[in-house]
N, C-alpha and C positions, 0 to 999 in steps of 0.2 A: 509530418509524422504525428500520429496519435499515441499519447502515452497515458497509461493508467497507473496510478500509485495505490499501494495497499498499506494500511496500518493494521497489521494482523494482531488482534487482541483475543484473549481467551473467551470473551463473551460476544464481542462484536468486531466486525472488520470494516474499517472506514475506507472509502474509495474517493479518489480525486482524479481529475483528468485534465489534460491540456492537448492542444494542437500546437505544434511548434510554429505553425504559420501565424498563429494569433498571439502566442506567449502569454496567455491568461490561464491561471490555475483556478479550476472550478471544483466545488464539491460534487461528488457523483454518487452519493448514496451510502447506505450501510447495510451489511449483511449480518444476520444473526449467525453466530458461529455454533450452529447446532451440532454439526459433525463435519469431518474433513470432506467426505464425499459430497455433501450438500454444497459446501463452499466451493469445491472444485467445479462442480457442475454449473453453479451460478457464475463463477468467474469465466469459465469457458464460453458460456452463452453471451456474457457481456463482451468478451474479447472478440467474438465472432460478429455479433450484431453491430458493435461500435467500430469495427475495423481497427482494433488496437494494434499498433506496430511494436510497442515495447512495454514491458511491465517493470515498474520500479517498486521495490519492496523495502520497507523500513526494517532494519535489523537492530534489535536492542542489545546493548552491552552493559555490563555492570559499571558502577562508578569508577572502578579500577581499570576499566578498559578490557576486561576479559569477557569471554562468552559465558552465558549462563543457560539455564534450562529453557527459557523463552527463546533464546537465540537458536538453540538446538531444535526446538519444536518448529520454529519457522523455517529453518533450513530443510528439515525433513519434509514439511508440507510442500515447499517449493520444489524440492527434488522430485517429489511424486507428481506435482503439477507439470513439470518439464516433460514428462513422458507423454502428456496429452496435448500439449500445445507446441507450436513451432515459431515462437517469437523470442527475441532476446529478453532476458531477465537480468536486471541489475539490482544489487543491494545498496542501500544507503544507510549509513550509521544513523540511528535515531536515538537521541537521548532527550528525554523530557518533552517529546513532541506533543503528548496529550496535555501536559501542563501549559505549554506554549499555546496550544489551541484554546485553552480556557481563557486566555487573555485576548482572544480575537473578537469577542462579543457574541451576540446571539445570531440566530438565523438558521444554523445547521448543527448537526450533532457534533459532539466532541470527537468522535471517531473520524468523521469527515474532515474536520479541522486538522487533526493530526496527520491525516493522509495528505492534505493540502500542504502542510509544512514540510513533510517528507519530499513531496514533489518539487516544491519551491527550492529546497536545499539541493536537490539533484540538478535542477536547471541552473542554479547559480554556480555550482562546481563544474558544470559541463563545459 
C-alpha cells in the first residue's frame, strides 16, 4: 500500500510517502500553497501518478486540545478534495511536527520533515 502524508501549511505543503511493503518514510516534496485549486490539482496528479492508496493528513489542535482556525481550514480543504479522489483519507493529530522536523537535520525542507513525522506517527499508531 502506498501512503502519502500531508503537512498542510498556509505557505507550503510538505509531502512524505511510504510503501507499507518497505516501511521506510521518505520525503516527497513540497508544494507552494498558492491557492486551493492549485494544490488540489497537484495532489490529484501525484496521487494518480504515484498510485497512492491512502492519504494521511496532519490535523493541528490548540495546546488545550481544541480545534482552531487551522484545523477548520484543513478540514474544509480535505472535504473538498474528497469530492475529487476516491481513496481513504485519515487524519493524524499533529502537534509541533514542524518543530520536531527542525531537529531532524538538513537535507530536505522543514515542510517535508513535518510530513515525515506525521506519517511516522500514523504508522506507529496503526
